[in-house]
C-alpha positions as CSV (number, residue, x, y, z in Angstrom):
1,M,-27.1,10.0,42.4
2,S,-23.9,11.9,42.2
3,R,-23.8,13.8,38.8
4,Y,-20.3,14.5,37.4
5,V,-20.0,16.8,34.4
6,F,-17.1,16.4,32.0
7,K,-16.4,19.4,29.8
8,M,-14.7,19.6,26.4
9,P,-11.0,19.8,27.3
10,D,-8.5,22.3,25.9
11,L,-6.8,20.3,23.1
12,G,-4.1,22.9,22.6
13,E,-2.9,24.9,19.6
14,G,-5.4,27.6,20.2
15,T,-8.4,25.3,19.7
16,V,-11.7,26.9,20.7
17,T,-14.1,24.2,19.4
18,A,-13.9,20.6,18.4
19,E,-16.2,18.5,16.2
20,V,-17.8,15.3,17.6
21,V,-16.8,12.6,15.1
22,E,-18.0,9.5,17.0
23,W,-19.4,8.6,20.4
24,K,-17.9,5.4,21.7
25,V,-20.6,5.1,24.5
26,K,-24.3,5.8,24.8
27,V,-26.7,7.0,27.5
28,G,-27.1,4.3,30.1
29,D,-23.7,2.6,29.5
30,M,-21.4,1.9,32.4
31,V,-18.0,3.4,31.7
32,Q,-14.6,2.8,33.3
33,E,-12.1,5.5,34.1
34,D,-9.7,6.0,31.1
35,Q,-12.1,4.2,28.7
36,V,-12.4,6.0,25.4
37,I,-15.7,7.7,25.3
38,A,-15.5,9.8,22.1
39,E,-13.5,10.8,19.1
40,V,-13.4,14.5,18.3
41,M,-11.7,16.4,15.5
42,T,-9.8,19.7,15.7
43,D,-8.4,21.6,12.8
44,K,-5.2,19.6,13.3
45,A,-6.0,16.1,14.2
46,A,-8.4,13.5,15.5
47,V,-8.3,13.1,19.2
48,E,-9.7,10.3,21.4
49,I,-11.2,11.5,24.7
50,P,-10.9,9.2,27.7
51,S,-13.3,9.1,30.6
52,P,-12.1,10.9,33.7
53,V,-14.3,8.8,36.0
54,T,-16.1,5.5,36.4
55,G,-19.8,5.8,36.2
56,R,-23.0,5.5,34.2
57,V,-23.6,7.9,31.2
58,L,-26.5,10.3,31.9
59,S,-26.2,12.6,28.9
60,L,-24.2,13.3,25.8
61,T,-23.7,16.7,24.1
62,G,-23.5,17.0,20.4
63,Q,-24.3,14.6,17.5
64,P,-21.6,13.5,15.1
65,G,-20.7,16.4,12.9
66,E,-21.6,19.1,15.5
67,M,-19.1,21.4,17.1
68,V,-18.7,21.7,20.9
69,A,-16.9,24.6,22.4
70,V,-13.9,24.1,24.7
71,G,-15.2,24.3,28.3
72,A,-18.8,23.4,27.4
73,E,-20.5,20.3,28.8
74,L,-19.5,17.2,26.8
75,I,-20.8,14.3,28.9
76,A,-22.4,13.7,32.3
77,F,-22.0,10.7,34.5
78,D,-23.6,9.2,37.6
79,T,-20.6,8.2,39.6
80,E,-22.6,6.5,42.3
81,A,-23.9,4.0,39.8
82,S,-20.5,2.4,39.7
83,A,-20.7,1.4,43.3
84,A,-24.2,0.0,42.9
85,A,-23.4,-1.9,39.7
86,A,-21.0,-4.4,41.2
87,P,-23.4,-5.9,43.9
88,A,-26.3,-5.9,41.4
89,A,-24.2,-7.8,38.9
90,E,-23.1,-10.3,41.5
91,A,-26.7,-10.9,42.6
92,A,-27.9,-11.3,39.0
93,A,-25.2,-13.8,38.0
94,P,-26.6,-16.8,39.9
95,A,-30.2,-16.1,38.8
96,A,-29.0,-15.8,35.2
97,A,-27.2,-19.1,35.4
98,A,-30.2,-20.8,36.9
99,Q,-32.5,-19.4,34.2
100,K,-30.1,-20.6,31.5
101,A,-30.0,-24.1,32.9
102,A,-33.7,-24.3,33.2
103,A,-34.2,-23.2,29.7
104,A,-31.7,-25.6,28.1
105,P,-33.8,-28.8,28.1
106,A,-36.8,-27.1,26.6
107,A,-34.7,-25.8,23.8
108,A,-33.0,-29.0,22.9
109,P,-35.7,-30.6,20.6
110,S,-35.5,-27.6,18.2
111,V,-31.8,-28.2,17.5
112,A,-32.4,-31.1,15.1
113,P,-34.9,-30.2,12.4
114,M,-36.8,-33.0,10.6
115,P,-35.1,-32.6,7.2
116,Q,-31.8,-33.8,8.7
117,K,-33.1,-37.2,9.5
118,T,-31.6,-40.0,7.4
119,A,-34.0,-41.6,4.9
120,P,-34.4,-45.4,5.1
121,A,-32.8,-47.5,2.4
122,S,-36.1,-48.6,1.1
123,A,-37.2,-45.1,0.3
124,P,-34.5,-43.5,-2.0
125,A,-37.0,-41.0,-3.4
126,A,-37.3,-39.3,0.0
127,A,-33.6,-38.6,0.1
128,T,-33.6,-36.8,-3.2
129,R,-36.8,-34.9,-2.9
130,V,-36.4,-31.3,-4.2
131,M,-37.7,-28.4,-2.1
132,A,-39.1,-25.6,-4.2
133,S,-42.2,-23.6,-4.6
134,P,-44.8,-24.5,-7.3
135,A,-44.0,-21.4,-9.3
136,T,-40.2,-22.2,-9.2
137,R,-41.1,-25.8,-10.4
138,R,-43.2,-24.4,-13.3
139,K,-40.5,-22.0,-14.4
140,A,-37.8,-24.7,-14.2
141,H,-40.0,-27.1,-16.3
142,G,-40.5,-24.4,-18.9
143,A,-36.8,-23.6,-19.1
144,G,-35.8,-27.3,-19.2
145,V,-33.9,-27.1,-16.0
146,D,-33.5,-30.2,-13.6
147,L,-34.1,-28.8,-10.1
148,A,-32.3,-31.8,-8.6
149,A,-29.1,-30.5,-10.1
150,I,-29.4,-27.2,-8.3
151,A,-27.9,-26.5,-4.8
152,G,-30.6,-24.6,-3.0
153,S,-29.5,-21.7,-0.8
154,G,-32.7,-21.5,1.3
155,P,-33.6,-23.3,4.6
156,G,-33.1,-27.0,4.4
157,G,-31.7,-26.7,0.8
158,R,-34.8,-25.1,-0.6
159,I,-34.4,-23.7,-4.1
160,S,-35.2,-20.1,-4.4
161,A,-36.2,-18.1,-7.5
162,Q,-32.7,-16.6,-7.4
163,D,-31.1,-20.0,-7.4
164,L,-33.1,-21.0,-10.4
165,E,-32.3,-17.7,-12.3
166,A,-28.6,-18.3,-11.6
167,A,-28.9,-21.8,-13.0
168,I,-30.7,-20.6,-16.1
169,S,-28.2,-17.9,-16.7
170,G,-25.4,-20.4,-16.6
171,K,-27.1,-22.9,-18.9
172,G,-26.0,-23.3,-22.6
173,G,-28.0,-22.4,-25.7
174,G,-30.6,-24.7,-27.3
175,A,-34.3,-25.0,-27.5
176,G,-34.8,-24.9,-23.7
177,A,-32.4,-22.0,-23.1
178,A,-33.9,-19.1,-21.3
179,R,-33.6,-15.4,-22.4
180,P,-30.8,-13.4,-20.6
181,Q,-32.0,-12.0,-17.3
182,A,-33.0,-8.3,-17.7
183,A,-30.9,-5.8,-15.7
184,V,-32.5,-4.7,-12.5
185,R,-33.1,-1.1,-11.7
186,R,-31.5,-0.1,-8.4
187,Q,-33.1,2.4,-6.0
188,G,-32.1,4.3,-2.9
189,V,-29.7,7.0,-1.9
190,E,-27.1,6.8,0.9
191,E,-26.7,9.9,2.9
192,I,-23.3,10.4,4.4
193,K,-22.4,13.3,6.8
194,I,-19.3,15.2,5.9
195,I,-17.6,15.0,9.3
196,G,-14.3,14.4,10.9
197,V,-11.2,14.0,8.7
198,R,-13.3,14.2,5.5
199,R,-14.7,17.6,6.6
200,V,-11.2,18.9,7.4
201,I,-9.9,17.6,4.0
202,A,-12.8,19.3,2.2
203,E,-12.3,22.6,4.0
204,R,-8.5,22.6,3.4
205,M,-8.7,21.6,-0.2
206,S,-11.3,24.2,-0.9
207,A,-9.3,26.9,0.8
208,A,-6.1,25.9,-1.0
209,K,-7.7,26.0,-4.4
210,R,-9.6,29.2,-3.7
211,N,-6.7,31.1,-2.2
212,I,-3.6,29.8,-3.9
213,P,-2.9,30.4,-7.6
214,H,-1.4,27.0,-8.4
215,F,1.4,26.7,-11.0
216,A,1.7,23.1,-12.2
217,Y,4.9,21.7,-13.7
218,V,5.3,18.1,-15.0
219,E,8.7,16.6,-16.0
220,E,9.7,13.1,-17.0
221,V,12.6,11.5,-15.3
222,D,14.7,8.5,-16.4
223,V,15.0,6.4,-13.3
224,T,16.8,3.4,-14.9
225,A,20.0,4.0,-12.8
226,L,18.0,4.7,-9.7
227,E,16.0,1.5,-10.2
228,A,19.3,-0.5,-10.5
229,L,20.6,1.1,-7.3
230,R,17.3,0.4,-5.5
231,Q,17.4,-3.2,-6.5
232,Y,21.1,-3.6,-5.5
233,L,20.4,-2.1,-2.1
234,N,17.3,-4.2,-1.5
235,A,19.3,-7.3,-2.4
236,R,21.7,-6.5,0.4
237,Q,18.9,-5.9,3.0
238,P,18.6,-8.4,5.9
239,K,16.1,-11.1,5.3
240,G,12.6,-9.9,6.1
241,A,13.5,-6.2,6.0
242,P,11.1,-3.9,4.2
243,S,12.2,-3.1,0.6
244,L,13.3,0.4,-0.3
245,T,10.8,2.3,-2.4
246,Y,11.5,5.4,-4.6
247,L,10.2,7.7,-1.8
248,P,13.2,7.8,0.5
249,F,15.5,8.5,-2.6
250,L,13.1,11.3,-3.7
251,V,13.1,12.9,-0.2
252,A,16.9,12.6,0.1
253,A,17.3,14.3,-3.3
254,L,14.7,16.9,-2.4
255,V,16.6,17.9,0.7
256,R,19.8,18.5,-1.3
257,V,17.9,20.5,-4.0
258,L,16.1,22.7,-1.5
259,E,19.5,24.1,-0.4
260,S,19.6,26.0,-3.7
261,F,15.8,26.8,-3.7
262,P,14.9,27.9,-0.2
263,Q,11.9,29.8,-1.5
264,C,10.2,26.4,-2.0
265,N,10.8,25.2,1.5
266,A,8.6,27.8,3.0
267,L,5.3,28.7,4.7
268,H,3.0,31.6,4.0
269,D,1.8,33.3,7.1
270,A,-1.3,35.0,5.8
271,E,-2.2,36.8,9.0
272,R,1.2,38.6,9.2
273,N,1.7,38.6,5.4
274,V,5.2,37.1,5.6
275,I,7.0,34.2,4.1
276,L,8.8,31.9,6.5
277,R,11.8,30.2,4.8
278,H,12.9,27.2,6.9
279,S,16.4,25.9,7.2
280,A,15.1,22.5,8.4
281,V,13.3,20.3,5.9
282,H,10.2,18.8,7.5
283,V,8.7,16.6,4.7
284,G,5.0,15.9,4.8
285,V,4.1,12.5,3.3
286,A,0.6,12.4,1.9
287,T,-0.9,9.1,3.1
288,Q,-4.2,7.5,2.2
289,T,-5.9,6.1,5.3
290,P,-9.3,4.5,6.0
291,D,-10.4,7.9,7.3
292,G,-9.1,9.8,4.3
293,L,-6.0,11.6,3.3
294,K,-3.5,12.5,6.1
295,V,-0.1,14.1,6.0
296,P,2.2,12.7,8.6
297,V,5.6,14.5,8.8
298,V,9.2,13.3,8.6
299,K,10.9,15.9,10.8
300,H,14.4,17.1,10.0
301,A,14.8,15.1,6.8
302,E,18.1,16.9,6.2
303,A,19.7,15.1,9.1
304,R,18.7,11.6,8.2
305,S,20.4,8.9,6.2
306,L,18.7,7.0,3.4
307,A,17.9,4.1,5.7
308,D,16.7,6.4,8.5
309,L,14.4,8.2,6.0
310,A,12.9,5.0,4.7
311,A,12.3,3.8,8.3
312,E,10.7,7.1,9.4
313,I,8.5,7.3,6.3
314,R,7.2,3.8,7.0
315,R,6.7,4.6,10.7
316,V,4.7,7.8,10.3
317,S,2.7,6.5,7.4
318,E,1.7,3.4,9.3
319,A,0.8,5.6,12.4
320,A,-1.4,7.7,10.2
321,R,-3.1,4.7,8.6
322,S,-3.8,3.0,12.0
323,N,-5.0,6.3,13.5
324,K,-2.2,6.3,16.0
325,A,-0.3,9.4,14.7
326,T,0.1,12.0,17.4
327,R,-0.8,15.7,16.8
328,D,2.9,16.5,16.6
329,E,3.4,13.9,13.9
330,L,0.7,15.5,11.8
331,M,1.9,19.0,12.0
332,G,4.9,21.2,11.0
333,S,5.7,20.1,7.5
334,T,7.5,22.7,5.3
335,I,7.0,20.8,1.9
336,T,5.0,17.8,0.9
337,V,5.5,14.8,-1.3
338,T,2.7,12.7,-2.6
339,S,2.5,9.4,-4.5
340,L,-0.3,7.3,-5.8
341,G,1.9,4.3,-5.9
342,R,0.8,1.8,-8.6
343,L,-2.1,4.1,-9.4
344,G,0.2,6.9,-10.1
345,G,-0.9,7.5,-13.7
346,I,1.0,9.6,-16.3
347,A,0.6,13.0,-14.6
348,S,-1.4,14.6,-11.8
349,T,-2.0,18.1,-10.4
350,P,-1.5,17.8,-6.7
351,V,-3.1,20.4,-4.4
352,I,-0.7,22.4,-2.2
353,N,-0.8,21.6,1.5
354,A,-1.3,25.1,2.8
355,P,0.4,27.1,4.3
356,E,3.2,25.4,2.3
357,V,4.1,26.8,-1.1
358,A,5.2,23.6,-2.9
359,I,4.3,20.0,-3.4
360,V,6.0,17.3,-5.4
361,G,4.0,14.3,-6.7
362,V,5.4,11.0,-7.9
363,N,3.7,9.1,-10.8
364,K,4.2,5.5,-11.6
365,A,7.5,4.3,-13.2
366,V,7.2,2.2,-16.4
367,E,9.5,0.9,-19.0
368,R,9.2,2.8,-22.3
369,P,11.1,3.0,-25.6
370,V,13.1,6.3,-25.7
371,V,15.7,7.8,-28.0
372,L,19.1,7.6,-26.3
373,D,22.2,8.7,-28.1
374,G,20.5,8.4,-31.4
375,T,19.2,4.9,-30.9
376,I,16.0,3.4,-29.5
377,A,16.5,2.0,-25.9
378,I,14.2,0.7,-23.2
379,R,14.4,2.9,-20.2
380,R,12.4,3.2,-16.9
381,I,10.6,6.5,-17.0
382,M,8.7,8.2,-14.2
383,N,7.0,11.6,-14.2
384,L,7.2,14.2,-11.4
385,S,4.1,16.3,-11.1
386,S,4.5,19.4,-9.0
387,S,2.5,22.4,-7.9
388,F,3.8,25.8,-6.6
389,D,2.2,28.8,-5.1
390,H,2.7,31.2,-8.0
391,R,2.4,34.3,-5.6
392,F,5.7,33.4,-4.0
393,V,7.5,31.0,-6.4
394,D,8.1,32.2,-9.9
395,G,7.6,29.8,-12.8
396,F,11.3,29.9,-13.7
397,D,12.4,28.9,-10.2
398,A,9.8,26.2,-10.0
399,A,11.0,24.6,-13.2
400,A,14.6,25.0,-12.3
401,M,14.0,23.2,-9.0
402,I,12.3,20.3,-10.7
403,Q,15.1,20.1,-13.2
404,A,17.7,20.0,-10.4
405,L,15.6,17.2,-8.8
406,K,15.5,15.4,-12.1
407,E,19.3,15.5,-12.4
408,K,19.9,14.0,-9.0
409,L,17.4,11.2,-9.5
410,E,18.8,10.4,-13.0
411,H,22.4,10.3,-11.5
412,P,21.6,8.9,-8.0
413,A,25.2,8.9,-6.8
414,T,25.0,12.7,-6.7
415,I,22.3,12.5,-4.0
416,F,25.0,11.3,-1.6
417,I,27.9,13.6,-2.6
418,Q,28.3,16.7,-0.6
419,D,29.0,19.7,-2.9
C-alpha cells in the first residue's frame, strides 16, 4: 500500500480554515484524479475540492460542519489500489455475467403473480373480487361504502384502511355518511446542522445587525412611465430574448445617483477605522439560491449599457443559483440591491451587506388609484426600501439619495441623459 495524504489547500484571501460542507466520497471508494471529493466553505464562497490523485479513500478528516485548518490532513488515499483495481474488475466481470445468467431462469416464475391471470368467462365473480381485510370490510359496510367502487392502492389492488378513509371523506351526506376524519397529531423533530452557506449567512447577518445601526427609509415611486418604456423595449427585443425587468433600470439609475452621493458607495474598513469611497460602482445583486442567499456582483456597472447590465445581472445571478459562481464573482461589491420579485410586499427592511454602508430594496409594483393633478388616476406604484449605516450616512443624505433615485425612475429618460 502506498499512502498519499492530501492536505487542506490554501484557498486564498488569507483563509486559515475552511468548513467541511459535504463529502462527495466515503472511505473505501475508488476516486479518479480531478474527481470532486468535497465541498468546503470559506468566509467568502463555497469551493469544490478535486482529488489530486487516483486511488482508494483510506480516511477523511472532519464531519460536515467542522473546520479544518489550511495545511492539515484532509483525506488520505491508497494510490496502489488503483493499479490493482483494474485487473480485479476485469476478472470479476465474466464471473458476474455468468452468475447473472445462471440466476435468470430461477427468477422468471416470480415475475407473473397469480392475481394477473385472466379469469375465465364462466366465472365473472372472480374477476371482480375485492381484496380487503375483514376489518376494512366491516367498516365499509357500516359506512355504506361499496368496496368494489374503490381503487385499492395496495399490492394487487388491495384496499387499505387509508383508501377506505379517503372514499368515506369524499362521500356525500345521508344516513350512511361517516363523521369527518379527526386531525392526526404529528410527531418528530428534524435536526438540521447550520453549516455551509447557511452558517455564513447567519454569521454575517448577526454581525451586521449587531454592529451596524441601521437607518431605514421607504419611499413610493410612480413607475408608470418606466413600465411603458420597459414594455416598449421588450417588444423590440429579438424573438426568444429574455425580457427586461426593473432591475437593470434601477441599477442604471443608481449609478447616476451615486455620482452625487459618493458616501453611499463606500465600504467601512473596521480594522483601520476608515471609510473607502469607491469611484467604480460594483453592484451586489442579492440572489436566492437552493443553498441560501448569495450576492453575486456586477462589476463596473458605471461602464455598462442597459442591455449589458441586464445580461450581466442574469449571468451572475444564474451562476450563483447553479453554484457555479467564482470567488471573484461573489466578492467586491460596493453597494447592494435586493428584490423579492413577486413576493416583494409593500415594504421591507433589508439588512446591510457589510462592509458596505447602503442597500436598496425593490418591492412589488402594483396598480393603485392615486391623486394626480387633483383627479383620481390609476398609476403603477412601487416602493423602494433602503437601509443605511447611520454611523457614516446621515439621515438627510440617505433620504436625499432615495429621492434622487425616485426622480430618475419616475422620469426614466433622465437615466440616459448625461448631465
